[in-house]
PyMOL commands that place a pseudoatom at each C-alpha (Angstrom):
pseudoatom trace, name=CA, resn=UNK, resi=1, chain=A, elem=C, hetatm=0, pos=[-52.468, 12.009, -21.994]
pseudoatom trace, name=CA, resn=UNK, resi=2, chain=A, elem=C, hetatm=0, pos=[-49.379, 10.746, -22.584]
pseudoatom trace, name=CA, resn=UNK, resi=3, chain=A, elem=C, hetatm=0, pos=[-47.997, 14.441, -20.527]
pseudoatom trace, name=CA, resn=UNK, resi=4, chain=A, elem=C, hetatm=0, pos=[-50.202, 13.628, -17.497]
pseudoatom trace, name=CA, resn=UNK, resi=5, chain=A, elem=C, hetatm=0, pos=[-48.750, 9.976, -17.997]
pseudoatom trace, name=CA, resn=UNK, resi=6, chain=A, elem=C, hetatm=0, pos=[-44.463, 10.948, -18.304]
pseudoatom trace, name=CA, resn=UNK, resi=7, chain=A, elem=C, hetatm=0, pos=[-45.204, 14.013, -15.747]
pseudoatom trace, name=CA, resn=UNK, resi=8, chain=A, elem=C, hetatm=0, pos=[-46.436, 11.733, -13.010]
pseudoatom trace, name=CA, resn=UNK, resi=9, chain=A, elem=C, hetatm=0, pos=[-43.939, 9.045, -14.202]
pseudoatom trace, name=CA, resn=UNK, resi=10, chain=A, elem=C, hetatm=0, pos=[-40.607, 12.317, -13.773]
pseudoatom trace, name=CA, resn=UNK, resi=11, chain=A, elem=C, hetatm=0, pos=[-42.732, 13.053, -10.188]
pseudoatom trace, name=CA, resn=UNK, resi=12, chain=A, elem=C, hetatm=0, pos=[-42.184, 9.437, -8.986]
pseudoatom trace, name=CA, resn=UNK, resi=13, chain=A, elem=C, hetatm=0, pos=[-38.760, 7.751, -10.208]
pseudoatom trace, name=CA, resn=UNK, resi=14, chain=A, elem=C, hetatm=0, pos=[-37.103, 8.389, -7.615]
pseudoatom trace, name=CA, resn=UNK, resi=15, chain=A, elem=C, hetatm=0, pos=[-38.977, 6.859, -4.945]
pseudoatom trace, name=CA, resn=UNK, resi=16, chain=A, elem=C, hetatm=0, pos=[-39.028, 3.616, -8.722]
pseudoatom trace, name=CA, resn=UNK, resi=17, chain=A, elem=C, hetatm=0, pos=[-35.723, 3.876, -9.151]
pseudoatom trace, name=CA, resn=UNK, resi=18, chain=A, elem=C, hetatm=0, pos=[-33.620, 4.160, -5.438]
pseudoatom trace, name=CA, resn=UNK, resi=19, chain=A, elem=C, hetatm=0, pos=[-35.084, 0.815, -4.370]
pseudoatom trace, name=CA, resn=UNK, resi=20, chain=A, elem=C, hetatm=0, pos=[-34.534, -0.972, -7.335]
pseudoatom trace, name=CA, resn=UNK, resi=21, chain=A, elem=C, hetatm=0, pos=[-30.952, 0.372, -7.601]
pseudoatom trace, name=CA, resn=UNK, resi=22, chain=A, elem=C, hetatm=0, pos=[-30.565, -0.611, -3.816]
pseudoatom trace, name=CA, resn=UNK, resi=23, chain=A, elem=C, hetatm=0, pos=[-31.542, -4.295, -4.662]
pseudoatom trace, name=CA, resn=UNK, resi=24, chain=A, elem=C, hetatm=0, pos=[-29.130, -3.954, -7.725]
pseudoatom trace, name=CA, resn=UNK, resi=25, chain=A, elem=C, hetatm=0, pos=[-26.618, -3.086, -5.364]
pseudoatom trace, name=CA, resn=UNK, resi=26, chain=A, elem=C, hetatm=0, pos=[-27.560, -5.353, -2.390]
pseudoatom trace, name=CA, resn=UNK, resi=27, chain=A, elem=C, hetatm=0, pos=[-27.229, -8.452, -5.034]
pseudoatom trace, name=CA, resn=UNK, resi=28, chain=A, elem=C, hetatm=0, pos=[-24.165, -7.504, -6.605]
pseudoatom trace, name=CA, resn=UNK, resi=29, chain=A, elem=C, hetatm=0, pos=[-22.540, -6.491, -3.105]
pseudoatom trace, name=CA, resn=UNK, resi=30, chain=A, elem=C, hetatm=0, pos=[-23.486, -10.190, -1.787]
pseudoatom trace, name=CA, resn=UNK, resi=31, chain=A, elem=C, hetatm=0, pos=[-22.334, -12.289, -5.825]
pseudoatom trace, name=CA, resn=UNK, resi=32, chain=A, elem=C, hetatm=0, pos=[-18.957, -10.324, -4.753]
pseudoatom trace, name=CA, resn=UNK, resi=33, chain=A, elem=C, hetatm=0, pos=[-18.423, -11.646, -1.761]
pseudoatom trace, name=CA, resn=UNK, resi=34, chain=A, elem=C, hetatm=0, pos=[-19.449, -14.999, -2.844]
pseudoatom trace, name=CA, resn=UNK, resi=35, chain=A, elem=C, hetatm=0, pos=[-16.775, -15.339, -5.888]
pseudoatom trace, name=CA, resn=UNK, resi=36, chain=A, elem=C, hetatm=0, pos=[-13.982, -13.347, -3.899]
pseudoatom trace, name=CA, resn=UNK, resi=37, chain=A, elem=C, hetatm=0, pos=[-14.590, -15.706, -0.213]
pseudoatom trace, name=CA, resn=UNK, resi=38, chain=A, elem=C, hetatm=0, pos=[-12.123, -13.579, 2.530]
pseudoatom trace, name=CA, resn=UNK, resi=39, chain=A, elem=C, hetatm=0, pos=[-12.629, -9.731, 2.358]
pseudoatom trace, name=CA, resn=UNK, resi=40, chain=A, elem=C, hetatm=0, pos=[-9.294, -8.326, 2.307]
pseudoatom trace, name=CA, resn=UNK, resi=41, chain=A, elem=C, hetatm=0, pos=[-7.751, -7.197, 5.237]
pseudoatom trace, name=CA, resn=UNK, resi=42, chain=A, elem=C, hetatm=0, pos=[-8.474, -3.666, 7.702]
pseudoatom trace, name=CA, resn=UNK, resi=43, chain=A, elem=C, hetatm=0, pos=[-6.500, -1.111, 7.123]
pseudoatom trace, name=CA, resn=UNK, resi=44, chain=A, elem=C, hetatm=0, pos=[-6.370, -2.237, 10.656]
pseudoatom trace, name=CA, resn=UNK, resi=45, chain=A, elem=C, hetatm=0, pos=[-4.922, -5.556, 10.629]
pseudoatom trace, name=CA, resn=UNK, resi=46, chain=A, elem=C, hetatm=0, pos=[-2.034, -3.907, 7.521]
pseudoatom trace, name=CA, resn=UNK, resi=47, chain=A, elem=C, hetatm=0, pos=[1.255, -3.604, 7.997]
pseudoatom trace, name=CA, resn=UNK, resi=48, chain=A, elem=C, hetatm=0, pos=[2.885, 0.602, 7.587]
pseudoatom trace, name=CA, resn=UNK, resi=49, chain=A, elem=C, hetatm=0, pos=[5.121, 0.448, 4.701]
pseudoatom trace, name=CA, resn=UNK, resi=50, chain=A, elem=C, hetatm=0, pos=[7.451, 0.895, 8.297]
pseudoatom trace, name=CA, resn=UNK, resi=51, chain=A, elem=C, hetatm=0, pos=[7.009, -2.130, 9.732]
pseudoatom trace, name=CA, resn=UNK, resi=52, chain=A, elem=C, hetatm=0, pos=[7.411, -3.907, 6.270]
pseudoatom trace, name=CA, resn=UNK, resi=53, chain=A, elem=C, hetatm=0, pos=[10.678, -2.087, 6.332]
pseudoatom trace, name=CA, resn=UNK, resi=54, chain=A, elem=C, hetatm=0, pos=[11.528, -3.197, 9.973]
pseudoatom trace, name=CA, resn=UNK, resi=55, chain=A, elem=C, hetatm=0, pos=[10.397, -6.328, 9.118]
pseudoatom trace, name=CA, resn=UNK, resi=56, chain=A, elem=C, hetatm=0, pos=[12.397, -6.864, 6.371]
pseudoatom trace, name=CA, resn=UNK, resi=57, chain=A, elem=C, hetatm=0, pos=[15.562, -5.784, 7.967]
pseudoatom trace, name=CA, resn=UNK, resi=58, chain=A, elem=C, hetatm=0, pos=[15.618, -7.983, 10.684]
pseudoatom trace, name=CA, resn=UNK, resi=59, chain=A, elem=C, hetatm=0, pos=[14.927, -11.392, 8.115]
pseudoatom trace, name=CA, resn=UNK, resi=60, chain=A, elem=C, hetatm=0, pos=[17.726, -10.118, 6.066]
pseudoatom trace, name=CA, resn=UNK, resi=61, chain=A, elem=C, hetatm=0, pos=[20.081, -10.105, 9.432]
pseudoatom trace, name=CA, resn=UNK, resi=62, chain=A, elem=C, hetatm=0, pos=[18.982, -12.157, 11.597]
pseudoatom trace, name=CA, resn=UNK, resi=63, chain=A, elem=C, hetatm=0, pos=[22.168, -15.022, 10.317]
pseudoatom trace, name=CA, resn=UNK, resi=64, chain=A, elem=C, hetatm=0, pos=[24.363, -13.069, 9.912]
pseudoatom trace, name=CA, resn=UNK, resi=65, chain=A, elem=C, hetatm=0, pos=[27.952, -12.519, 12.885]
pseudoatom trace, name=CA, resn=UNK, resi=66, chain=A, elem=C, hetatm=0, pos=[27.421, -8.954, 14.021]
pseudoatom trace, name=CA, resn=UNK, resi=67, chain=A, elem=C, hetatm=0, pos=[29.989, -8.646, 16.656]
pseudoatom trace, name=CA, resn=UNK, resi=68, chain=A, elem=C, hetatm=0, pos=[32.520, -8.755, 12.918]
pseudoatom trace, name=CA, resn=UNK, resi=69, chain=A, elem=C, hetatm=0, pos=[32.267, -5.707, 11.720]
pseudoatom trace, name=CA, resn=UNK, resi=70, chain=A, elem=C, hetatm=0, pos=[35.823, -4.036, 9.481]
pseudoatom trace, name=CA, resn=UNK, resi=71, chain=A, elem=C, hetatm=0, pos=[37.650, -1.704, 11.662]
pseudoatom trace, name=CA, resn=UNK, resi=72, chain=A, elem=C, hetatm=0, pos=[37.477, 2.250, 10.734]
pseudoatom trace, name=CA, resn=UNK, resi=73, chain=A, elem=C, hetatm=0, pos=[41.717, 2.404, 10.252]
pseudoatom trace, name=CA, resn=UNK, resi=74, chain=A, elem=C, hetatm=0, pos=[41.420, -0.821, 7.690]
pseudoatom trace, name=CA, resn=UNK, resi=75, chain=A, elem=C, hetatm=0, pos=[38.084, 0.427, 5.412]
pseudoatom trace, name=CA, resn=UNK, resi=76, chain=A, elem=C, hetatm=0, pos=[39.758, 2.429, 2.764]
pseudoatom trace, name=CA, resn=UNK, resi=77, chain=A, elem=C, hetatm=0, pos=[36.569, 4.573, 1.739]
pseudoatom trace, name=CA, resn=UNK, resi=78, chain=A, elem=C, hetatm=0, pos=[35.966, 6.319, 5.230]
pseudoatom trace, name=CA, resn=UNK, resi=79, chain=A, elem=C, hetatm=0, pos=[36.815, 9.143, 4.732]
pseudoatom trace, name=CA, resn=UNK, resi=80, chain=A, elem=C, hetatm=0, pos=[34.876, 11.062, 1.333]
pseudoatom trace, name=CA, resn=UNK, resi=81, chain=A, elem=C, hetatm=0, pos=[37.139, 11.994, -1.287]
pseudoatom trace, name=CA, resn=UNK, resi=82, chain=A, elem=C, hetatm=0, pos=[37.998, 15.406, -1.966]
pseudoatom trace, name=CA, resn=UNK, resi=83, chain=A, elem=C, hetatm=0, pos=[38.597, 17.394, -4.922]
pseudoatom trace, name=CA, resn=UNK, resi=84, chain=A, elem=C, hetatm=0, pos=[40.604, 16.036, -7.104]
pseudoatom trace, name=CA, resn=UNK, resi=85, chain=A, elem=C, hetatm=0, pos=[42.031, 13.766, -4.241]
pseudoatom trace, name=CA, resn=UNK, resi=86, chain=A, elem=C, hetatm=0, pos=[44.054, 17.006, -3.037]
pseudoatom trace, name=CA, resn=UNK, resi=87, chain=A, elem=C, hetatm=0, pos=[43.927, 16.141, 1.154]
pseudoatom trace, name=CA, resn=UNK, resi=88, chain=A, elem=C, hetatm=0, pos=[43.970, 12.570, 1.119]
pseudoatom trace, name=CA, resn=UNK, resi=89, chain=A, elem=C, hetatm=0, pos=[47.432, 10.991, 1.065]
pseudoatom trace, name=CA, resn=UNK, resi=90, chain=A, elem=C, hetatm=0, pos=[47.949, 8.209, -1.112]
pseudoatom trace, name=CA, resn=UNK, resi=91, chain=A, elem=C, hetatm=0, pos=[48.378, 4.692, 0.461]
pseudoatom trace, name=CA, resn=UNK, resi=92, chain=A, elem=C, hetatm=0, pos=[51.645, 2.818, -0.031]
for i in range(1, 92): cmd.bond("trace and resi %d" % i, "trace and resi %d" % (i + 1))
show_as sticks, trace
zoom trace
């Protein structure tokens, strides 16, 4: 008798476990949503890394006067350093 009962339970298990798992998952999903509040922004709403970098750079240069730059003649390290400073004239 037990073998017939276990065979019936084994054959009907997917029909019983799927609805139970579905209800448990649904309750857990809504409980988590209720506890966390608003869902996180979707991928379409988030800014990409390059957009975030551009925004940060714009904020950094917002207060600076970009018309005042150092002349290339006055800039000491314009040319890359030559090996052993052979080709670089001595600054006097």
